[in-house]
C-alpha positions as CSV (number, residue, x, y, z in Angstrom):
1,M,71.5,152.4,20.9
2,S,72.6,155.9,22.1
3,G,69.5,156.3,24.3
4,Y,70.8,153.6,26.6
5,A,73.9,153.8,28.8
6,F,76.0,151.2,30.6
7,G,78.0,151.8,33.8
8,M,75.4,154.1,35.5
9,C,73.6,152.7,38.5
10,A,74.8,149.1,37.8
11,S,74.0,148.1,41.4
12,Y,71.8,149.2,44.3
13,G,70.7,148.1,47.8
14,L,67.5,147.4,49.7
15,D,67.9,147.5,53.5
16,P,65.2,145.4,55.3
17,R,65.3,148.0,58.1
18,F,63.9,150.6,55.7
19,T,61.4,153.4,56.6
20,D,58.6,153.6,54.1
21,A,57.9,157.4,54.0
22,E,59.5,158.1,50.7
23,L,58.1,155.4,48.3
24,L,54.3,155.8,48.1
25,A,52.1,158.6,49.3
26,E,49.5,156.1,50.4
27,A,51.5,153.3,51.9
28,D,50.3,149.9,50.5
29,E,50.9,147.5,53.3
30,A,51.0,144.5,50.9
31,V,53.7,146.2,48.8
32,L,55.7,147.2,51.8
33,D,55.4,143.8,53.5
34,G,56.4,142.1,50.3
35,L,59.4,144.4,50.0
36,R,60.5,143.9,53.6
37,S,60.2,140.1,53.2
38,W,62.2,140.1,50.0
39,A,64.9,142.3,51.6
40,E,65.2,140.1,54.7
41,K,65.7,137.0,52.6
42,N,68.3,138.8,50.5
43,E,70.0,140.8,53.2
44,N,73.6,141.8,52.4
45,E,73.0,141.1,48.7
46,T,73.8,143.9,46.3
47,L,71.1,144.1,43.6
48,R,72.7,143.7,40.2
49,P,71.6,143.4,36.6
50,T,70.1,140.1,35.5
51,G,71.9,138.3,32.7
52,R,73.1,135.1,31.2
53,N,74.8,133.8,34.4
54,L,73.2,135.9,37.2
55,R,69.5,135.0,37.1
56,N,68.4,137.2,40.1
57,L,65.0,138.8,39.9
58,N,64.5,142.1,41.7
59,P,61.4,143.6,43.3
60,L,59.6,146.2,41.2
61,V,56.5,148.4,42.0
62,T,54.1,148.4,39.1
63,F,50.5,149.6,38.5
64,E,47.7,147.1,38.2
65,E,44.0,148.1,38.0
66,G,44.6,151.4,39.6
67,N,46.7,150.2,42.5
68,A,50.4,149.7,43.2
69,A,51.6,146.1,43.0
70,L,54.8,144.3,43.6
71,E,56.4,141.8,41.3
72,Q,59.8,140.2,40.6
73,A,61.4,141.5,37.5
74,W,64.4,141.1,35.2
75,W,66.9,144.1,35.3
76,G,67.7,144.8,31.6
77,F,65.8,144.0,28.5
78,L,65.3,140.6,26.9
79,I,65.2,140.4,23.1
80,D,64.1,137.1,21.3
81,G,64.7,135.1,24.5
82,Q,68.2,136.5,25.3
83,P,69.6,139.5,27.2
84,A,69.7,142.5,24.8
85,R,73.0,142.8,22.9
86,F,72.9,146.6,23.6
87,P,73.3,148.1,27.1
88,S,69.7,148.3,28.5
89,I,69.9,148.4,32.3
90,N,69.7,152.2,32.2
91,T,67.8,154.6,29.9
92,R,68.6,158.3,29.5
93,S,65.9,160.8,30.4
94,E,66.9,162.8,27.3
95,R,65.9,159.8,25.1
96,L,62.5,159.7,26.8
97,Q,62.0,163.4,26.2
98,D,62.8,162.9,22.5
99,K,60.7,159.7,22.2
100,P,58.0,159.8,24.9
101,G,56.3,156.7,23.4
102,A,59.0,154.7,25.2
103,L,57.2,155.7,28.4
104,R,54.2,153.5,27.6
105,S,55.0,151.1,30.4
106,R,56.6,152.3,33.7
107,A,57.5,151.2,37.2
108,I,59.3,152.3,40.3
109,V,62.4,150.5,41.6
110,P,62.5,150.5,45.4
111,A,66.0,151.1,47.0
112,T,67.7,152.5,50.0
113,G,70.9,153.4,48.1
114,W,72.7,153.1,44.8
115,F,76.4,152.6,44.1
116,E,78.8,154.3,41.7
117,M,82.5,154.4,41.3
118,Q,84.3,157.7,41.4
119,K,87.0,157.9,38.7
120,P,90.0,158.1,38.4
121,N,90.6,157.1,42.0
122,R,88.2,154.1,41.7
123,V,86.5,154.7,45.0
124,W,83.0,153.3,45.3
125,H,80.3,155.6,46.8
126,E,76.8,154.9,48.1
127,F,74.1,157.5,47.2
128,G,70.8,158.0,49.0
129,L,68.5,160.1,51.1
130,G,69.9,158.8,54.4
131,P,70.5,155.5,56.2
132,G,67.5,153.2,55.8
133,I,65.3,155.6,53.9
134,L,63.3,153.8,51.2
135,F,62.9,155.7,48.0
136,G,61.8,155.0,44.4
137,M,63.8,155.2,41.1
138,A,62.0,155.7,37.9
139,A,62.0,152.8,35.4
140,V,60.6,152.0,32.0
141,T,59.5,148.4,31.4
142,Q,58.7,146.0,28.7
143,R,57.8,142.3,28.5
144,G,60.5,139.9,27.5
145,R,60.9,136.1,27.1
146,T,63.6,134.5,29.2
147,P,65.9,131.8,27.8
148,D,63.7,129.3,29.5
149,G,60.7,130.5,27.5
150,E,58.9,132.4,30.4
151,W,57.5,135.8,29.8
152,I,58.5,138.3,32.4
153,T,58.6,142.1,33.1
154,C,62.0,143.7,32.3
155,Y,63.0,147.1,33.5
156,S,65.5,149.8,32.8
157,I,66.3,152.6,35.3
158,V,65.9,156.1,34.0
159,M,69.0,158.3,34.4
160,R,69.5,162.1,34.4
161,P,72.4,164.5,34.7
162,A,73.6,164.7,38.3
163,P,73.4,168.0,40.2
164,E,76.6,169.9,40.9
165,H,77.2,168.6,44.4
166,L,77.2,165.0,43.2
167,A,78.8,165.4,39.7
168,N,82.3,165.2,41.1
169,V,81.5,161.6,42.1
170,H,79.4,160.6,39.0
171,D,77.9,162.7,36.3
172,R,74.6,160.8,36.1
173,M,72.0,159.6,38.6
174,P,68.7,157.8,38.7
175,V,65.5,159.9,38.4
176,L,64.1,159.7,41.9
177,I,60.3,159.6,42.2
178,P,58.9,161.4,45.3
179,A,56.1,159.6,47.1
180,G,53.6,162.3,46.1
181,F,54.4,161.8,42.4
182,A,54.5,158.0,42.4
183,A,50.8,157.5,41.4
184,D,51.3,159.9,38.5
185,W,54.5,158.2,37.3
186,L,52.8,154.8,37.4
187,G,49.4,155.7,36.0
188,E,49.5,158.8,33.7
189,E,49.5,158.5,30.0
190,P,52.9,158.6,28.4
191,S,53.9,162.1,27.2
192,R,56.8,164.6,27.1
193,D,55.0,166.4,29.9
194,L,55.2,163.3,32.1
195,I,59.0,162.9,31.9
196,D,59.5,166.7,32.2
197,Q,57.4,166.7,35.3
198,A,59.3,163.7,36.7
199,L,62.6,165.5,36.2
200,T,61.2,168.6,38.0
201,E,59.9,166.5,40.9
202,A,63.2,164.6,41.1
203,A,65.2,167.9,41.2
204,A,63.2,168.8,44.3
205,L,65.0,166.0,46.2
206,D,68.5,166.9,45.0
207,E,69.5,168.7,48.2
208,R,68.7,165.6,50.2
209,V,70.8,163.2,48.1
210,A,74.3,162.6,49.6
211,A,77.2,160.3,48.6
212,R,79.6,158.6,51.0
213,P,82.6,156.4,50.2
214,R,82.3,152.6,50.6
215,D,85.3,150.4,51.4
216,D,84.5,147.6,49.0
217,D,81.5,147.3,46.6
218,K,81.4,143.5,47.0
219,S,81.6,143.4,50.8
220,P,78.4,142.6,52.6
221,L,79.6,144.5,55.6
222,T,79.4,147.8,53.6
223,L,76.3,147.1,51.6
224,F,73.9,149.4,53.5
């Protein structure tokens, strides 16, 4: 499955102290309240892929009847009641450009930072728009059946090549969705034009994205 890639954005954070200016152009109080409540209950927890042993469900912004909605979702795809055998936590933007039909169901992953390891020195870095700034990462979704037989939304974060000032840390990054483009990403019909526009909108945020070293990816003291 060459369109998917493992090891890119395999963890991210959601700080309950977030500001809400960067997620949705028209702030939906129910969505933001739900996000803050989830983040407070899970403070100091790094958000990681869901799997056979780690059964965490992460908050996801979806589109229901013309409005943004919040639901708990499985990070990675489920196939026949089991986690996909192929890497599915991330999807390359190039794959979506070649096969825009894969855009038929989309969502936004709320975060205040994502984490990558710089190689070969193996130093973890946190990327983001600034401390406590809530932003959205593009995702494609599909329904999947859990090992317990429950049907649930599964998501895969869309990745693109990193700009030059970040590529020395990691060569890929999530496609960030500006607040003013969120409704289009969630509600427009799937097409090559949609993913192309998403990449253009994401590039407009590049200069604001910065990376800083973290002492330990697993330490709650350095999560946010």
